[in-house]
N, CA, C and O atoms as a Maestro MAE file, in Angstrom:
{
 s_m_m2io_version
 :::
 2.0.0
}

f_m_ct {
 s_m_title
 :::
 protein
 m_atom[212] {
  # First column is atom index #
  i_m_mmod_type
  r_m_x_coord
  r_m_y_coord
  r_m_z_coord
  i_m_residue_number
  s_m_chain_name
  s_m_pdb_residue_name
  s_m_pdb_atom_name
  i_m_atomic_number
  :::
  1 25 105.508 102.402 104.908 1 A "MET " " N  " 7
  2 3 103.473 101.977 104.266 1 A "MET " " CA " 6
  3 2 103.858 103.079 103.060 1 A "MET " " C  " 6
  4 15 103.862 102.536 101.956 1 A "MET " " O  " 8
  5 25 104.060 103.968 103.041 2 A "LYS " " N  " 7
  6 3 103.722 105.631 102.349 2 A "LYS " " CA " 6
  7 2 104.450 104.734 100.730 2 A "LYS " " C  " 6
  8 15 103.863 104.645 99.651 2 A "LYS " " O  " 8
  9 25 105.790 104.211 101.053 3 A "ALA " " N  " 7
  10 3 106.538 103.448 99.692 3 A "ALA " " CA " 6
  11 2 105.654 102.873 98.884 3 A "ALA " " C  " 6
  12 15 105.440 103.165 97.707 3 A "ALA " " O  " 8
  13 25 105.024 101.862 99.678 4 A "THR " " N  " 7
  14 3 104.048 100.467 99.273 4 A "THR " " CA " 6
  15 2 103.244 100.613 98.670 4 A "THR " " C  " 6
  16 15 103.188 100.049 97.577 4 A "THR " " O  " 8
  17 25 102.034 101.626 99.211 5 A "LEU " " N  " 7
  18 3 101.346 102.244 98.379 5 A "LEU " " CA " 6
  19 2 101.312 103.309 97.214 5 A "LEU " " C  " 6
  20 15 100.306 103.805 96.708 5 A "LEU " " O  " 8
  21 25 103.003 103.617 96.815 6 A "ILE " " N  " 7
  22 3 103.418 104.329 95.725 6 A "ILE " " CA " 6
  23 2 103.397 103.128 94.670 6 A "ILE " " C  " 6
  24 15 102.646 102.886 93.725 6 A "ILE " " O  " 8
  25 25 104.637 102.394 95.254 7 A "PHE " " N  " 7
  26 3 105.014 101.335 94.034 7 A "PHE " " CA " 6
  27 2 103.397 100.534 93.996 7 A "PHE " " C  " 6
  28 15 103.216 99.860 92.981 7 A "PHE " " O  " 8
  29 25 102.405 100.559 94.864 8 A "PHE " " N  " 7
  30 3 101.104 99.432 94.346 8 A "PHE " " CA " 6
  31 2 100.496 100.484 93.110 8 A "PHE " " C  " 6
  32 15 100.067 100.088 92.026 8 A "PHE " " O  " 8
  33 25 100.551 101.497 93.425 9 A "PHE " " N  " 7
  34 3 99.478 102.264 92.331 9 A "PHE " " CA " 6
  35 2 100.437 102.804 91.242 9 A "PHE " " C  " 6
  36 15 99.875 103.210 90.225 9 A "PHE " " O  " 8
  37 25 101.304 102.852 91.265 10 A "TYR " " N  " 7
  38 3 102.599 102.884 89.809 10 A "TYR " " CA " 6
  39 2 102.163 101.242 88.939 10 A "TYR " " C  " 6
  40 15 101.771 101.000 87.797 10 A "TYR " " O  " 8
  41 25 102.431 100.474 89.996 11 A "PHE " " N  " 7
  42 3 102.269 99.074 88.949 11 A "PHE " " CA " 6
  43 2 100.811 98.565 88.246 11 A "PHE " " C  " 6
  44 15 100.484 97.904 87.260 11 A "PHE " " O  " 8
  45 25 100.097 99.318 89.421 12 A "PHE " " N  " 7
  46 3 98.040 99.077 89.075 12 A "PHE " " CA " 6
  47 2 97.899 99.753 88.214 12 A "PHE " " C  " 6
  48 15 96.912 99.636 87.489 12 A "PHE " " O  " 8
  49 25 99.066 100.908 87.959 13 A "ALA " " N  " 7
  50 3 98.474 101.842 86.584 13 A "ALA " " CA " 6
  51 2 99.060 101.153 86.001 13 A "ALA " " C  " 6
  52 15 98.283 100.383 85.435 13 A "ALA " " O  " 8
  53 25 100.216 100.903 85.735 14 A "ILE " " N  " 7
  54 3 100.973 100.030 84.316 14 A "ILE " " CA " 6
  55 2 100.652 98.825 83.928 14 A "ILE " " C  " 6
  56 15 101.208 98.189 83.032 14 A "ILE " " O  " 8
  57 25 99.526 98.400 84.755 15 A "VAL " " N  " 7
  58 3 98.465 97.084 83.998 15 A "VAL " " CA " 6
  59 2 97.188 97.425 83.883 15 A "VAL " " C  " 6
  60 15 96.469 96.537 83.424 15 A "VAL " " O  " 8
  61 25 96.553 98.682 84.224 16 A "ALA " " N  " 7
  62 3 95.425 98.601 84.417 16 A "ALA " " CA " 6
  63 2 95.208 99.944 82.810 16 A "ALA " " C  " 6
  64 15 94.127 100.294 82.338 16 A "ALA " " O  " 8
  65 25 96.885 100.492 82.247 17 A "VAL " " N  " 7
  66 3 96.454 101.301 81.036 17 A "VAL " " CA " 6
  67 2 96.803 99.836 79.566 17 A "VAL " " C  " 6
  68 15 96.700 99.938 78.344 17 A "VAL " " O  " 8
  69 25 97.140 98.848 80.278 18 A "ALA " " N  " 7
  70 3 98.078 98.031 78.907 18 A "ALA " " CA " 6
  71 2 96.610 96.919 79.170 18 A "ALA " " C  " 6
  72 15 96.372 96.029 78.354 18 A "ALA " " O  " 8
  73 25 95.907 97.096 80.154 19 A "GLY " " N  " 7
  74 3 94.446 95.807 80.175 19 A "GLY " " CA " 6
  75 2 93.583 97.007 79.142 19 A "GLY " " C  " 6
  76 15 92.954 96.600 78.165 19 A "GLY " " O  " 8
  77 25 93.623 98.077 79.386 20 A "PHE " " N  " 7
  78 3 93.056 99.218 78.635 20 A "PHE " " CA " 6
  79 2 92.562 99.086 76.921 20 A "PHE " " C  " 6
  80 15 91.607 99.084 76.144 20 A "PHE " " O  " 8
  81 25 94.431 98.955 77.092 21 A "ALA " " N  " 7
  82 3 94.812 98.963 75.432 21 A "ALA " " CA " 6
  83 2 94.379 97.433 74.874 21 A "ALA " " C  " 6
  84 15 93.937 97.221 73.745 21 A "ALA " " O  " 8
  85 25 94.551 96.650 75.671 22 A "THR " " N  " 7
  86 3 93.798 95.100 74.881 22 A "THR " " CA " 6
  87 2 92.921 94.978 74.480 22 A "THR " " C  " 6
  88 15 92.628 94.381 73.444 22 A "THR " " O  " 8
  89 25 91.793 95.918 75.744 23 A "PHE " " N  " 7
  90 3 90.299 95.536 75.735 23 A "PHE " " CA " 6
  91 2 90.439 96.293 73.791 23 A "PHE " " C  " 6
  92 15 90.234 95.592 72.800 23 A "PHE " " O  " 8
  93 25 90.764 97.579 73.742 24 A "LEU " " N  " 7
  94 3 90.614 98.718 72.746 24 A "LEU " " CA " 6
  95 2 91.163 97.469 71.513 24 A "LEU " " C  " 6
  96 15 90.328 96.994 70.743 24 A "LEU " " O  " 8
  97 25 92.147 97.181 71.475 25 A "MET " " N  " 7
  98 3 92.325 95.983 70.317 25 A "MET " " CA " 6
  99 2 91.978 95.242 70.190 25 A "MET " " C  " 6
  100 15 92.142 94.890 69.021 25 A "MET " " O  " 8
  101 25 91.205 94.235 71.033 26 A "PHE " " N  " 7
  102 3 90.326 93.091 70.821 26 A "PHE " " CA " 6
  103 2 88.910 93.448 70.481 26 A "PHE " " C  " 6
  104 15 88.315 92.658 69.748 26 A "PHE " " O  " 8
  105 25 88.279 94.517 70.903 27 A "HIS " " N  " 7
  106 3 87.088 95.309 69.943 27 A "HIS " " CA " 6
  107 2 87.543 95.797 68.483 27 A "HIS " " C  " 6
  108 15 86.721 96.109 67.621 27 A "HIS " " O  " 8
  109 25 88.802 95.831 68.308 28 A "ASN " " N  " 7
  110 3 89.378 96.901 66.841 28 A "ASN " " CA " 6
  111 2 88.454 98.732 67.177 28 A "ASN " " C  " 6
  112 15 87.708 99.360 66.426 28 A "ASN " " O  " 8
  113 25 88.819 98.983 68.212 29 A "ILE " " N  " 7
  114 3 88.346 100.282 68.324 29 A "ILE " " CA " 6
  115 2 89.620 101.235 68.280 29 A "ILE " " C  " 6
  116 15 90.611 101.022 68.978 29 A "ILE " " O  " 8
  117 25 89.533 102.042 67.617 30 A "GLU " " N  " 7
  118 3 90.842 102.938 67.612 30 A "GLU " " CA " 6
  119 2 91.022 103.533 68.478 30 A "GLU " " C  " 6
  120 15 90.078 103.886 69.185 30 A "GLU " " O  " 8
  121 25 92.364 103.889 68.771 31 A "GLY " " N  " 7
  122 3 93.264 104.837 69.748 31 A "GLY " " CA " 6
  123 2 94.179 103.719 71.180 31 A "GLY " " C  " 6
  124 15 94.853 103.890 72.195 31 A "GLY " " O  " 8
  125 25 93.656 102.698 70.427 32 A "TRP " " N  " 7
  126 3 94.945 102.209 71.549 32 A "TRP " " CA " 6
  127 2 96.107 101.875 71.261 32 A "TRP " " C  " 6
  128 15 96.680 101.041 71.962 32 A "TRP " " O  " 8
  129 25 96.658 102.382 70.287 33 A "GLY " " N  " 7
  130 3 97.889 102.865 69.910 33 A "GLY " " CA " 6
  131 2 98.677 103.998 71.062 33 A "GLY " " C  " 6
  132 15 99.882 103.955 71.311 33 A "GLY " " O  " 8
  133 25 97.768 104.923 71.634 34 A "TRP " " N  " 7
  134 3 97.998 105.830 72.753 34 A "TRP " " CA " 6
  135 2 98.381 105.529 73.829 34 A "TRP " " C  " 6
  136 15 99.346 105.798 74.544 34 A "TRP " " O  " 8
  137 25 97.282 104.774 73.889 35 A "LEU " " N  " 7
  138 3 97.878 103.650 75.617 35 A "LEU " " CA " 6
  139 2 99.122 103.247 75.588 35 A "LEU " " C  " 6
  140 15 99.865 103.628 76.493 35 A "LEU " " O  " 8
  141 25 99.558 102.507 74.690 36 A "VAL " " N  " 7
  142 3 100.447 101.889 74.325 36 A "VAL " " CA " 6
  143 2 102.164 102.875 74.478 36 A "VAL " " C  " 6
  144 15 103.237 102.528 74.970 36 A "VAL " " O  " 8
  145 25 101.868 103.747 74.022 37 A "PHE " " N  " 7
  146 3 102.823 104.592 74.069 37 A "PHE " " CA " 6
  147 2 102.501 105.495 75.420 37 A "PHE " " C  " 6
  148 15 103.526 106.079 75.770 37 A "PHE " " O  " 8
  149 25 101.377 105.774 76.271 38 A "ILE " " N  " 7
  150 3 100.908 105.940 77.663 38 A "ILE " " CA " 6
  151 2 101.918 104.386 78.192 38 A "ILE " " C  " 6
  152 15 102.949 104.811 78.713 38 A "ILE " " O  " 8
  153 25 101.913 103.743 78.195 39 A "ASP " " N  " 7
  154 3 102.396 102.974 79.086 39 A "ASP " " CA " 6
  155 2 103.575 102.083 78.825 39 A "ASP " " C  " 6
  156 15 103.713 101.133 79.595 39 A "ASP " " O  " 8
  157 25 104.771 102.303 77.500 40 A "ALA " " N  " 7
  158 3 105.998 102.776 77.644 40 A "ALA " " CA " 6
  159 2 106.264 104.418 78.778 40 A "ALA " " C  " 6
  160 15 107.183 104.888 79.449 40 A "ALA " " O  " 8
  161 25 105.453 104.632 78.578 41 A "LEU " " N  " 7
  162 3 106.236 106.476 79.335 41 A "LEU " " CA " 6
  163 2 106.198 106.100 80.778 41 A "LEU " " C  " 6
  164 15 107.077 106.399 81.585 41 A "LEU " " O  " 8
  165 25 104.668 105.141 81.156 42 A "LEU " " N  " 7
  166 3 104.804 104.783 82.668 42 A "LEU " " CA " 6
  167 2 106.206 103.882 83.216 42 A "LEU " " C  " 6
  168 15 106.932 103.974 84.206 42 A "LEU " " O  " 8
  169 25 106.154 102.808 81.799 43 A "ILE " " N  " 7
  170 3 107.028 101.931 82.223 43 A "ILE " " CA " 6
  171 2 108.984 102.542 82.178 43 A "ILE " " C  " 6
  172 15 109.907 102.019 82.803 43 A "ILE " " O  " 8
  173 25 109.066 103.758 81.229 44 A "ALA " " N  " 7
  174 3 110.027 104.357 81.485 44 A "ALA " " CA " 6
  175 2 109.918 105.175 82.574 44 A "ALA " " C  " 6
  176 15 110.815 106.009 82.698 44 A "ALA " " O  " 8
  177 25 108.971 105.151 83.469 45 A "THR " " N  " 7
  178 3 109.848 106.508 84.474 45 A "THR " " CA " 6
  179 2 110.257 105.877 85.542 45 A "THR " " C  " 6
  180 15 109.792 104.753 85.730 45 A "THR " " O  " 8
  181 25 111.029 106.319 86.314 46 A "THR " " N  " 7
  182 3 111.540 106.285 87.458 46 A "THR " " CA " 6
  183 2 110.731 106.928 88.971 46 A "THR " " C  " 6
  184 15 110.297 108.054 89.215 46 A "THR " " O  " 8
  185 25 110.761 105.789 89.721 47 A "VAL " " N  " 7
  186 3 110.001 106.457 91.055 47 A "VAL " " CA " 6
  187 2 110.934 106.241 92.200 47 A "VAL " " C  " 6
  188 15 111.448 105.141 92.401 47 A "VAL " " O  " 8
  189 25 111.218 107.571 93.159 48 A "LYS " " N  " 7
  190 3 112.135 107.298 93.782 48 A "LYS " " CA " 6
  191 2 111.323 107.699 95.029 48 A "LYS " " C  " 6
  192 15 110.798 108.809 94.934 48 A "LYS " " O  " 8
  193 25 111.145 107.142 95.986 49 A "VAL " " N  " 7
  194 3 110.577 107.718 97.431 49 A "VAL " " CA " 6
  195 2 111.514 107.044 98.464 49 A "VAL " " C  " 6
  196 15 112.308 106.104 98.509 49 A "VAL " " O  " 8
  197 25 110.928 108.172 99.407 50 A "SER " " N  " 7
  198 3 112.213 107.886 100.360 50 A "SER " " CA " 6
  199 2 110.987 107.643 101.550 50 A "SER " " C  " 6
  200 15 109.796 107.734 101.254 50 A "SER " " O  " 8
  201 25 111.333 107.410 102.556 51 A "ASP " " N  " 7
  202 3 110.451 107.060 103.916 51 A "ASP " " CA " 6
  203 2 111.174 107.587 105.082 51 A "ASP " " C  " 6
  204 15 111.473 106.855 106.026 51 A "ASP " " O  " 8
  205 25 111.525 109.108 105.032 52 A "LYS " " N  " 7
  206 3 111.474 109.732 106.210 52 A "LYS " " CA " 6
  207 2 111.007 109.883 107.373 52 A "LYS " " C  " 6
  208 15 110.440 110.962 107.539 52 A "LYS " " O  " 8
  209 25 111.037 109.185 108.259 53 A "ASP " " N  " 7
  210 3 110.502 109.971 109.700 53 A "ASP " " CA " 6
  211 2 110.899 111.270 110.419 53 A "ASP " " C  " 6
  212 15 110.334 111.596 111.463 53 A "ASP " " O  " 8
  :::
 }
 m_bond[211] {
  # First column is bond index #
  i_m_from
  i_m_to
  i_m_order
  :::
  1 1 2 1
  2 2 3 1
  3 3 4 2
  4 3 5 1
  5 5 6 1
  6 6 7 1
  7 7 8 2
  8 7 9 1
  9 9 10 1
  10 10 11 1
  11 11 12 2
  12 11 13 1
  13 13 14 1
  14 14 15 1
  15 15 16 2
  16 15 17 1
  17 17 18 1
  18 18 19 1
  19 19 20 2
  20 19 21 1
  21 21 22 1
  22 22 23 1
  23 23 24 2
  24 23 25 1
  25 25 26 1
  26 26 27 1
  27 27 28 2
  28 27 29 1
  29 29 30 1
  30 30 31 1
  31 31 32 2
  32 31 33 1
  33 33 34 1
  34 34 35 1
  35 35 36 2
  36 35 37 1
  37 37 38 1
  38 38 39 1
  39 39 40 2
  40 39 41 1
  41 41 42 1
  42 42 43 1
  43 43 44 2
  44 43 45 1
  45 45 46 1
  46 46 47 1
  47 47 48 2
  48 47 49 1
  49 49 50 1
  50 50 51 1
  51 51 52 2
  52 51 53 1
  53 53 54 1
  54 54 55 1
  55 55 56 2
  56 55 57 1
  57 57 58 1
  58 58 59 1
  59 59 60 2
  60 59 61 1
  61 61 62 1
  62 62 63 1
  63 63 64 2
  64 63 65 1
  65 65 66 1
  66 66 67 1
  67 67 68 2
  68 67 69 1
  69 69 70 1
  70 70 71 1
  71 71 72 2
  72 71 73 1
  73 73 74 1
  74 74 75 1
  75 75 76 2
  76 75 77 1
  77 77 78 1
  78 78 79 1
  79 79 80 2
  80 79 81 1
  81 81 82 1
  82 82 83 1
  83 83 84 2
  84 83 85 1
  85 85 86 1
  86 86 87 1
  87 87 88 2
  88 87 89 1
  89 89 90 1
  90 90 91 1
  91 91 92 2
  92 91 93 1
  93 93 94 1
  94 94 95 1
  95 95 96 2
  96 95 97 1
  97 97 98 1
  98 98 99 1
  99 99 100 2
  100 99 101 1
  101 101 102 1
  102 102 103 1
  103 103 104 2
  104 103 105 1
  105 105 106 1
  106 106 107 1
  107 107 108 2
  108 107 109 1
  109 109 110 1
  110 110 111 1
  111 111 112 2
  112 111 113 1
  113 113 114 1
  114 114 115 1
  115 115 116 2
  116 115 117 1
  117 117 118 1
  118 118 119 1
  119 119 120 2
  120 119 121 1
  121 121 122 1
  122 122 123 1
  123 123 124 2
  124 123 125 1
  125 125 126 1
  126 126 127 1
  127 127 128 2
  128 127 129 1
  129 129 130 1
  130 130 131 1
  131 131 132 2
  132 131 133 1
  133 133 134 1
  134 134 135 1
  135 135 136 2
  136 135 137 1
  137 137 138 1
  138 138 139 1
  139 139 140 2
  140 139 141 1
  141 141 142 1
  142 142 143 1
  143 143 144 2
  144 143 145 1
  145 145 146 1
  146 146 147 1
  147 147 148 2
  148 147 149 1
  149 149 150 1
  150 150 151 1
  151 151 152 2
  152 151 153 1
  153 153 154 1
  154 154 155 1
  155 155 156 2
  156 155 157 1
  157 157 158 1
  158 158 159 1
  159 159 160 2
  160 159 161 1
  161 161 162 1
  162 162 163 1
  163 163 164 2
  164 163 165 1
  165 165 166 1
  166 166 167 1
  167 167 168 2
  168 167 169 1
  169 169 170 1
  170 170 171 1
  171 171 172 2
  172 171 173 1
  173 173 174 1
  174 174 175 1
  175 175 176 2
  176 175 177 1
  177 177 178 1
  178 178 179 1
  179 179 180 2
  180 179 181 1
  181 181 182 1
  182 182 183 1
  183 183 184 2
  184 183 185 1
  185 185 186 1
  186 186 187 1
  187 187 188 2
  188 187 189 1
  189 189 190 1
  190 190 191 1
  191 191 192 2
  192 191 193 1
  193 193 194 1
  194 194 195 1
  195 195 196 2
  196 195 197 1
  197 197 198 1
  198 198 199 1
  199 199 200 2
  200 199 201 1
  201 201 202 1
  202 202 203 1
  203 203 204 2
  204 203 205 1
  205 205 206 1
  206 206 207 1
  207 207 208 2
  208 207 209 1
  209 209 210 1
  210 210 211 1
  211 211 212 2
  :::
 }
}
């Protein structure tokens, strides 16, 4: 169960940051490039989870 929640929040963070960047791009607000960079870092991150009881 713990692993499922960790992966859910990991993928939720990727989608949320991409959504925020898209919102800023759509409204012509500066700073969306940083969010794209952060999203690329999130995608490149390796998540390791072990379910030891």
